[in-house]
SEVO-478689 format. One line per field, with one value per residue (C-alpha): residue number from 1; residue in one letter; x, z, y. Coordinates in pm, 1 decimal. Last residue first. Layout:
N
torvex: (NUM | ...)
dose: (A | ...)
u: (X | ...)
w: (Z | ...)
v: (Y | ...)
END
This chain:
356
torvex: (356 | 355 | 354 | 353 | 352 | 351 | 350 | 349 | 348 | 347 | 346 | 345 | 344 | 343 | 342 | 341 | 340 | 339 | 338 | 337 | 336 | 335 | 334 | 333 | 332 | 331 | 330 | 329 | 328 | 327 | 326 | 325 | 324 | 323 | 322 | 321 | 320 | 319 | 318 | 317 | 316 | 315 | 314 | 313 | 312 | 311 | 310 | 309 | 308 | 307 | 306 | 305 | 304 | 303 | 302 | 301 | 300 | 299 | 298 | 297 | 296 | 295 | 294 | 293 | 292 | 291 | 290 | 289 | 288 | 287 | 286 | 285 | 284 | 283 | 282 | 281 | 280 | 279 | 278 | 277 | 276 | 275 | 274 | 273 | 272 | 271 | 270 | 269 | 268 | 267 | 266 | 265 | 264 | 263 | 262 | 261 | 260 | 259 | 258 | 257 | 256 | 255 | 254 | 253 | 252 | 251 | 250 | 249 | 248 | 247 | 246 | 245 | 244 | 243 | 242 | 241 | 240 | 239 | 238 | 237 | 236 | 235 | 234 | 233 | 232 | 231 | 230 | 229 | 228 | 227 | 226 | 225 | 224 | 223 | 222 | 221 | 220 | 219 | 218 | 217 | 216 | 215 | 214 | 213 | 212 | 211 | 210 | 209 | 208 | 207 | 206 | 205 | 204 | 203 | 202 | 201 | 200 | 199 | 198 | 197 | 196 | 195 | 194 | 193 | 192 | 191 | 190 | 189 | 188 | 187 | 186 | 185 | 184 | 183 | 182 | 181 | 180 | 179 | 178 | 177 | 176 | 175 | 174 | 173 | 172 | 171 | 170 | 169 | 168 | 167 | 166 | 165 | 164 | 163 | 162 | 161 | 160 | 159 | 158 | 157 | 156 | 155 | 154 | 153 | 152 | 151 | 150 | 149 | 148 | 147 | 146 | 145 | 144 | 143 | 142 | 141 | 140 | 139 | 138 | 137 | 136 | 135 | 134 | 133 | 132 | 131 | 130 | 129 | 128 | 127 | 126 | 125 | 124 | 123 | 122 | 121 | 120 | 119 | 118 | 117 | 116 | 115 | 114 | 113 | 112 | 111 | 110 | 109 | 108 | 107 | 106 | 105 | 104 | 103 | 102 | 101 | 100 | 99 | 98 | 97 | 96 | 95 | 94 | 93 | 92 | 91 | 90 | 89 | 88 | 87 | 86 | 85 | 84 | 83 | 82 | 81 | 80 | 79 | 78 | 77 | 76 | 75 | 74 | 73 | 72 | 71 | 70 | 69 | 68 | 67 | 66 | 65 | 64 | 63 | 62 | 61 | 60 | 59 | 58 | 57 | 56 | 55 | 54 | 53 | 52 | 51 | 50 | 49 | 48 | 47 | 46 | 45 | 44 | 43 | 42 | 41 | 40 | 39 | 38 | 37 | 36 | 35 | 34 | 33 | 32 | 31 | 30 | 29 | 28 | 27 | 26 | 25 | 24 | 23 | 22 | 21 | 20 | 19 | 18 | 17 | 16 | 15 | 14 | 13 | 12 | 11 | 10 | 9 | 8 | 7 | 6 | 5 | 4 | 3 | 2 | 1)
dose: (F | S | G | T | N | V | K | E | P | R | T | V | P | E | A | L | K | E | G | S | E | S | L | V | D | A | K | G | N | V | T | L | A | V | S | N | V | G | E | Q | E | T | M | S | L | V | L | S | N | L | L | H | E | S | V | M | K | E | E | L | S | G | F | I | S | E | N | F | N | L | T | V | K | G | D | D | I | K | P | E | D | L | L | K | V | S | S | Q | F | D | S | L | L | N | S | A | Y | A | P | G | E | V | L | E | N | V | I | A | T | I | T | D | N | Q | D | N | S | V | R | K | T | V | P | V | Y | Y | Y | A | G | E | E | G | G | I | Y | Y | V | T | V | A | K | T | N | T | I | D | V | V | D | S | N | D | V | N | I | G | D | A | R | S | L | D | G | G | I | P | T | G | N | V | P | M | A | E | L | P | T | G | N | L | Q | L | K | V | K | D | V | S | D | F | Q | T | L | T | W | T | V | A | Q | L | I | R | K | E | D | E | K | K | Y | T | A | F | E | K | S | F | D | V | T | A | T | G | N | K | I | N | V | T | M | Q | T | D | A | P | L | V | A | R | F | G | N | P | L | I | Q | E | V | P | G | N | A | V | L | Y | E | L | A | Q | Q | A | V | G | E | K | K | P | L | E | M | T | Q | S | V | V | Y | G | N | K | D | I | L | Y | L | E | T | Q | I | S | S | E | V | A | E | K | G | T | E | N | T | E | T | T | V | K | E | N | V | A | D | G | N | E | M | L | T | V | D | Q | P | P | D | I | K | K | T | D | E | G | G | F | L | G | C | G | S | L | F | V | T | T | A | L | T | A | A | T | V | V | M | A | K | K | N | K | S | M)
u: (9948.8 | 10179.3 | 10548.9 | 10800.7 | 10811.6 | 11083.4 | 11306.8 | 11696.4 | 11735.3 | 11955.9 | 12318.8 | 12443.0 | 12849.9 | 12964.7 | 13021.2 | 12670.4 | 12676.9 | 12413.1 | 12169.8 | 11829.5 | 11783.9 | 12138.9 | 12467.5 | 12742.5 | 13048.2 | 13218.5 | 13360.1 | 13350.0 | 13129.8 | 12863.2 | 12969.5 | 12718.0 | 12808.4 | 12564.4 | 12612.8 | 12549.0 | 12585.6 | 12695.2 | 12355.8 | 12140.6 | 11846.9 | 12084.3 | 12082.5 | 11720.7 | 11712.2 | 11979.3 | 11833.8 | 11496.6 | 11592.8 | 11805.7 | 11573.6 | 11276.6 | 11558.9 | 11618.9 | 11996.4 | 12100.2 | 12301.2 | 12143.1 | 12114.1 | 12093.7 | 11799.4 | 11673.9 | 12061.9 | 12096.1 | 12119.8 | 12487.2 | 12626.5 | 12636.7 | 12925.1 | 12803.7 | 13021.3 | 12870.9 | 12994.4 | 12994.4 | 13372.2 | 13441.1 | 13183.3 | 13245.0 | 12989.9 | 13072.8 | 13153.7 | 12941.3 | 12648.0 | 12323.4 | 12031.4 | 11859.0 | 11497.0 | 11487.5 | 11449.4 | 11193.3 | 10999.6 | 10619.8 | 10378.9 | 10039.6 | 10141.1 | 9972.0 | 10278.4 | 10511.5 | 10776.1 | 11058.9 | 11303.2 | 11554.2 | 11498.8 | 11539.6 | 11818.4 | 11989.7 | 11914.7 | 12048.9 | 12375.0 | 12405.0 | 12335.4 | 12654.2 | 12626.5 | 12299.2 | 12334.6 | 12079.3 | 11796.6 | 11582.2 | 11308.0 | 11113.9 | 11064.8 | 10870.2 | 10966.4 | 10712.5 | 10800.0 | 10585.0 | 10413.4 | 10184.6 | 10169.8 | 10125.8 | 10019.7 | 10098.5 | 10362.9 | 10709.5 | 10944.4 | 11200.7 | 11377.0 | 11387.2 | 11582.9 | 11491.6 | 11725.0 | 11596.9 | 11631.1 | 11393.8 | 11140.8 | 11126.6 | 10918.4 | 10934.4 | 10800.3 | 10493.9 | 10672.5 | 10584.9 | 10619.3 | 10486.4 | 10760.9 | 11006.0 | 11059.6 | 11429.7 | 11277.8 | 11233.0 | 10974.6 | 11111.1 | 10937.8 | 10788.2 | 10502.8 | 10275.1 | 9980.3 | 9703.0 | 9402.3 | 9265.7 | 9491.4 | 9796.8 | 10045.2 | 10319.1 | 10155.8 | 10292.1 | 10051.2 | 9964.2 | 9676.8 | 9791.1 | 10174.0 | 10417.5 | 10796.2 | 10976.1 | 11303.6 | 11591.0 | 11482.0 | 11716.3 | 11793.7 | 11395.6 | 11277.2 | 11231.8 | 10935.0 | 10743.4 | 10877.6 | 10759.3 | 10417.6 | 10354.9 | 10488.1 | 10258.9 | 9948.7 | 9980.0 | 10016.5 | 9666.1 | 9524.2 | 9313.4 | 9219.1 | 9010.8 | 9106.9 | 8940.9 | 9217.4 | 9359.8 | 9074.5 | 9163.8 | 9433.5 | 9825.4 | 10183.6 | 10461.6 | 10742.8 | 11042.5 | 11377.6 | 11721.5 | 11833.4 | 11521.3 | 11243.4 | 10877.5 | 10584.7 | 10230.3 | 9949.1 | 9536.3 | 9319.4 | 9018.3 | 8995.5 | 9184.1 | 9522.2 | 9643.4 | 9523.8 | 9428.9 | 9554.4 | 9441.8 | 9494.3 | 9746.1 | 9583.3 | 9639.2 | 9306.7 | 9261.3 | 9605.0 | 9471.9 | 9241.3 | 8995.5 | 9209.7 | 9493.8 | 9862.4 | 9892.6 | 9896.0 | 10223.4 | 10427.1 | 10311.0 | 10480.8 | 10806.8 | 10808.5 | 10773.4 | 10776.4 | 10643.6 | 10684.5 | 10374.8 | 10391.9 | 10495.3 | 10436.2 | 10661.5 | 10448.9 | 10612.2 | 10415.4 | 10225.8 | 10075.1 | 9713.7 | 9637.8 | 9448.8 | 9763.3 | 9811.4 | 10018.0 | 10359.3 | 10426.1 | 10753.3 | 10820.6 | 10914.1 | 10902.3 | 10682.2 | 10765.1 | 10558.9 | 10694.9 | 10443.4 | 10526.8 | 10374.2 | 10116.8 | 9902.0 | 9629.9 | 9884.0 | 10159.5 | 10296.3 | 10646.1 | 10750.4 | 11006.6 | 11088.0 | 11249.4 | 11429.8 | 11470.5 | 11784.0 | 11705.1 | 11916.3 | 11622.2 | 11559.1 | 11562.5 | 11819.0 | 11755.7 | 11823.6 | 11742.3 | 11554.3 | 11510.6 | 11197.5 | 11200.9 | 11342.7 | 11697.6 | 12009.0 | 12267.7 | 12567.1 | 12858.3 | 12844.7 | 12649.8 | 12311.7 | 12129.1 | 12353.0 | 12632.2 | 12383.1 | 11997.2 | 11787.0 | 11464.4 | 11096.7 | 10756.8 | 10712.5 | 11060.0 | 10996.2 | 10718.1 | 10937.1 | 11179.8 | 11044.8 | 10702.9 | 10720.0 | 10866.3 | 10513.5 | 10772.0 | 10548.1 | 10852.9 | 10672.6 | 10706.5 | 10441.9)
w: (-977.6 | -895.8 | -852.8 | -641.4 | -434.5 | -257.4 | -170.6 | -120.4 | -339.2 | -181.5 | -391.9 | -690.7 | -667.8 | -1002.1 | -1333.1 | -1373.2 | -1768.1 | -1935.2 | -2103.0 | -2043.0 | -1811.8 | -1617.6 | -1743.8 | -1500.3 | -1658.2 | -1277.2 | -1349.1 | -1014.9 | -1187.6 | -1147.5 | -949.6 | -820.4 | -604.7 | -337.2 | -183.1 | 153.4 | 415.7 | 759.3 | 932.3 | 712.0 | 547.0 | 253.4 | 177.5 | 138.8 | -91.2 | -302.8 | -349.2 | -413.0 | -664.0 | -857.0 | -882.5 | -992.4 | -1257.4 | -1420.0 | -1432.7 | -1808.5 | -1922.5 | -2281.3 | -2365.6 | -1995.6 | -1966.1 | -1578.1 | -1487.9 | -1136.9 | -1224.2 | -1366.4 | -1018.2 | -783.2 | -634.1 | -394.9 | -296.2 | -13.2 | 25.7 | 370.1 | 397.0 | 265.7 | 357.2 | 138.5 | 103.0 | 115.6 | -224.2 | -466.2 | -367.3 | -505.6 | -767.7 | -855.8 | -688.5 | -956.7 | -753.7 | -924.8 | -613.7 | -594.1 | -331.3 | -305.7 | 100.5 | 69.8 | -96.2 | 170.5 | 8.1 | -163.4 | -112.6 | -309.9 | -121.1 | 188.9 | 76.0 | 0.2 | 336.4 | 511.9 | 304.0 | 446.2 | 780.5 | 798.9 | 1126.2 | 1050.2 | 1365.0 | 1489.0 | 1251.2 | 1062.4 | 1111.1 | 857.9 | 834.5 | 519.8 | 331.5 | -13.2 | -320.8 | -583.8 | -919.4 | -1083.9 | -1430.6 | -1382.8 | -1013.6 | -677.4 | -446.9 | -509.0 | -223.9 | 18.6 | 283.1 | 632.5 | 884.5 | 1243.1 | 1456.8 | 1552.7 | 1832.4 | 2063.4 | 1729.7 | 1778.3 | 1496.9 | 1263.5 | 891.6 | 927.8 | 1165.2 | 865.7 | 1022.6 | 806.9 | 949.0 | 1240.8 | 1537.9 | 1450.2 | 1278.0 | 1574.1 | 1902.9 | 2204.9 | 2588.6 | 2586.8 | 2315.0 | 2414.2 | 2196.3 | 2388.5 | 2143.9 | 2177.3 | 2365.4 | 2261.1 | 2551.1 | 2708.2 | 2614.9 | 2777.8 | 2893.4 | 2737.5 | 2568.5 | 2431.3 | 2434.4 | 2193.3 | 2185.6 | 1858.4 | 1805.6 | 1555.6 | 1436.0 | 1308.2 | 994.4 | 862.7 | 757.3 | 1088.2 | 1123.7 | 846.9 | 971.3 | 1325.9 | 1239.0 | 1009.2 | 1179.2 | 1475.1 | 1315.7 | 1140.2 | 1460.4 | 1560.4 | 1210.5 | 1318.0 | 1652.9 | 1415.4 | 1534.7 | 1794.1 | 2009.5 | 1772.9 | 1834.7 | 2233.5 | 2081.4 | 2004.1 | 2152.6 | 1947.9 | 2065.4 | 1832.0 | 1971.4 | 1812.3 | 2114.5 | 2051.2 | 1829.7 | 1930.2 | 1732.4 | 1818.1 | 1720.8 | 1595.8 | 1513.8 | 1312.2 | 1140.3 | 1228.7 | 1135.2 | 899.0 | 543.9 | 244.6 | -76.3 | -343.1 | -620.2 | -468.1 | -243.9 | -348.3 | -221.2 | 60.1 | 197.0 | 328.8 | 582.2 | 588.8 | 737.0 | 890.9 | 789.4 | 628.5 | 939.6 | 1050.0 | 766.7 | 883.1 | 1201.7 | 1057.0 | 796.8 | 1101.0 | 899.4 | 558.2 | 182.3 | 66.0 | -3.1 | -290.4 | -197.3 | -154.4 | -72.6 | 146.9 | 267.1 | 531.2 | 404.5 | 448.6 | 80.3 | -60.8 | 42.0 | 411.5 | 384.7 | 480.2 | 373.5 | 279.4 | 177.7 | -132.5 | -16.7 | -217.9 | -313.7 | -437.6 | -587.9 | -719.8 | -1026.9 | -1066.1 | -1323.1 | -1036.1 | -1035.0 | -1014.5 | -1242.5 | -1151.2 | -1010.8 | -927.7 | -698.7 | -623.9 | -255.1 | -171.0 | 188.8 | 384.8 | 777.7 | 988.1 | 1254.7 | 1090.4 | 702.4 | 482.5 | 161.3 | -186.2 | -511.3 | -743.6 | -1099.0 | -1210.9 | -1172.8 | -1358.6 | -1194.6 | -1457.2 | -1476.5 | -1664.6 | -1369.3 | -1485.0 | -1328.4 | -1426.4 | -1095.7 | -1054.3 | -834.2 | -597.8 | -716.7 | -762.2 | -912.0 | -843.5 | -984.6 | -1337.2 | -1466.9 | -1304.2 | -1560.9 | -1881.1 | -1726.3 | -1567.1 | -1613.1 | -1339.3 | -1413.0 | -1294.4 | -1096.3 | -778.4 | -515.2 | -385.8 | -739.4 | -1005.1)
v: (-14100.5 | -13865.8 | -13962.5 | -13854.7 | -14194.1 | -14156.0 | -13798.2 | -13736.4 | -14007.7 | -14303.3 | -14296.2 | -14523.7 | -14598.0 | -14487.3 | -14632.9 | -14790.6 | -14774.8 | -14676.9 | -14877.3 | -14757.4 | -15058.3 | -15003.8 | -15142.9 | -15350.1 | -15313.2 | -15341.2 | -15672.2 | -15961.2 | -16181.7 | -15888.2 | -15605.5 | -15337.1 | -15013.9 | -14899.5 | -14560.7 | -14434.2 | -14735.0 | -14585.1 | -14713.9 | -14949.6 | -14789.3 | -14742.7 | -15091.7 | -15132.8 | -14824.1 | -14913.6 | -15267.0 | -15155.7 | -14898.0 | -15144.8 | -15441.6 | -15192.6 | -15013.5 | -15383.3 | -15462.1 | -15494.0 | -15807.5 | -15776.5 | -16146.1 | -16208.8 | -16029.4 | -15930.3 | -15971.0 | -16025.3 | -16374.9 | -16329.8 | -16361.9 | -16089.6 | -15878.4 | -15634.7 | -15316.9 | -15099.1 | -14719.1 | -14540.8 | -14527.9 | -14886.8 | -15132.9 | -15528.7 | -15751.2 | -16116.9 | -16279.0 | -16443.1 | -16308.4 | -16476.9 | -16435.4 | -16748.6 | -16657.4 | -16373.3 | -16010.8 | -15819.8 | -15783.7 | -15754.9 | -15669.7 | -15762.5 | -15932.4 | -16271.1 | -16427.1 | -16290.1 | -16039.5 | -16148.8 | -16392.6 | -16231.7 | -15928.2 | -16135.8 | -16270.3 | -15908.4 | -15806.6 | -16083.7 | -16037.8 | -15655.3 | -15778.7 | -16023.4 | -16202.0 | -16376.2 | -16580.4 | -16324.8 | -16462.3 | -16237.6 | -16030.1 | -15795.9 | -15458.3 | -15348.2 | -15042.8 | -14974.9 | -14868.0 | -14761.9 | -14882.2 | -14642.6 | -14714.0 | -15088.0 | -15149.7 | -15032.0 | -15170.3 | -15304.5 | -15408.4 | -15209.6 | -15371.9 | -15309.7 | -15500.6 | -15640.2 | -15882.2 | -16233.1 | -16492.7 | -16306.5 | -16341.8 | -16704.7 | -16869.8 | -16561.0 | -16654.7 | -16423.7 | -16146.7 | -15873.7 | -15535.3 | -15220.3 | -15018.5 | -15046.0 | -14953.7 | -14897.1 | -14591.8 | -14428.1 | -14390.9 | -14280.6 | -14383.2 | -14720.5 | -14702.7 | -14954.8 | -15084.3 | -14977.9 | -15008.0 | -14654.7 | -14426.2 | -14575.8 | -14644.4 | -14453.4 | -14122.3 | -13778.6 | -13559.9 | -13229.2 | -13275.8 | -13626.2 | -13645.0 | -13860.6 | -13856.8 | -13886.4 | -13978.8 | -13880.0 | -13569.5 | -13245.1 | -13399.2 | -13427.3 | -13757.6 | -13833.9 | -13666.8 | -13854.6 | -14209.1 | -14158.4 | -14004.8 | -14299.3 | -14557.6 | -14471.8 | -14401.5 | -14723.9 | -14903.8 | -14756.7 | -14771.6 | -15124.0 | -14946.1 | -14716.4 | -14336.8 | -14074.2 | -14050.7 | -13759.1 | -13584.2 | -13476.3 | -13274.9 | -13385.3 | -13259.6 | -13426.2 | -13401.4 | -13409.2 | -13548.4 | -13447.9 | -13224.0 | -13018.4 | -13007.5 | -12917.0 | -13025.0 | -12858.7 | -13076.2 | -13046.1 | -13351.2 | -13223.5 | -13572.8 | -13843.2 | -13903.4 | -14139.0 | -13991.5 | -14211.5 | -14329.8 | -14518.5 | -14255.3 | -13977.8 | -13758.3 | -13376.6 | -13195.7 | -13434.8 | -13368.4 | -13018.4 | -13134.6 | -13355.0 | -13672.2 | -13520.6 | -13649.3 | -13304.7 | -13153.9 | -13390.2 | -13236.3 | -12867.9 | -12944.2 | -13066.3 | -12760.5 | -12513.1 | -12226.4 | -12234.7 | -12294.0 | -12436.2 | -12810.5 | -13044.7 | -13418.1 | -13697.3 | -14026.8 | -14260.2 | -14572.1 | -14691.9 | -15037.5 | -15097.9 | -15254.5 | -14919.4 | -14725.7 | -14523.4 | -14225.2 | -14134.9 | -13757.8 | -13678.2 | -13334.9 | -13136.4 | -12739.3 | -12544.5 | -12152.4 | -11841.4 | -11519.6 | -11228.1 | -11104.2 | -10758.5 | -10665.5 | -10555.6 | -10819.8 | -11063.4 | -11263.9 | -11602.4 | -11721.9 | -12038.6 | -12139.5 | -12509.5 | -12582.1 | -12894.7 | -12942.4 | -12902.2 | -12931.1 | -12640.4 | -12561.3 | -12253.7 | -12398.6 | -12466.5 | -12433.9 | -12631.9 | -12488.8 | -12688.8 | -12806.0 | -12953.1 | -13363.5 | -13590.3 | -13570.9 | -13505.6 | -13738.5 | -13540.1 | -13671.5 | -14041.5 | -14357.1 | -14409.8 | -14387.5 | -14101.5 | -14011.1 | -13830.5 | -13908.3 | -14207.8 | -14147.1 | -14221.8 | -14271.6 | -14114.3 | -14243.1 | -14571.1 | -14649.2 | -14606.2 | -14813.8 | -15071.8 | -15280.7 | -15516.2 | -15883.0 | -16031.7 | -16266.5 | -16272.9 | -16290.6 | -16624.8 | -16799.6 | -16820.2)
END
């Protein structure tokens, strides 16, 4: 088995329960439908667009009572210790950013909806307030925050940062403990150094790095979980500063695959290569691959997991909103379901939407 663990993960049927790609659609064309129930887009007071699902029930008086929920990404810890987004239906309420953090607390409301193999991030009984101003979310934790295990320290930093920065109004995060700004984490002393952002990385893998000072960070998405319950795991890796083309560097990392001992998977064959330099135009990146991108040379189709990992990884880059694929310069690429990828593929509004 190669380093990228070619188990050739189960694709179409399994994928439909775990994640979808929206925008112009994973399969191209105007009539592509999401697998989730129909949703309305609502703007919260802070200007964030959130997915709202409205349901109606009949109460004791015979009148319809309207309840609504909001799809929110919660960054939790999986059984292998990775910080992974899981999209949950949370009750609609004011202060969606603070609510998201409240659902990261052990023995809190998240315990009723935790996917199998996942656990909460913050210590039990932790309370917090969240104040968002000028793109920065300042989080003030109660004293219970300082009772976590030291091995979870970096995971907590990543989970809090990535959970909050899913909202359009938040680019950076500041942490406080009982009103006092934190310059380092309270248990194991991890430096914070002011603002936290997604640029600090997640599930950082420096295993192959000799000289970190001559590298830059890129975040790529590999496949975690197991058959019937796959999900996408962001991993921040270091690539040489000599690689001026970051897009090509990301493709190379996806082809190289995760560290062998990581328990993660990749659906890229080791022979996959870009035939031309990537082209970026108005937020769209066009990638021209050789035929190794096909999961099946006979059917000439691109696997759903490969496509999802590629699009999620590319759209982590600032200024990249969609991905167009060509093979040997031709745009007649088929998805695993047999649909033509006639339009660029955009990032999903929410990631890992299945329940396991």
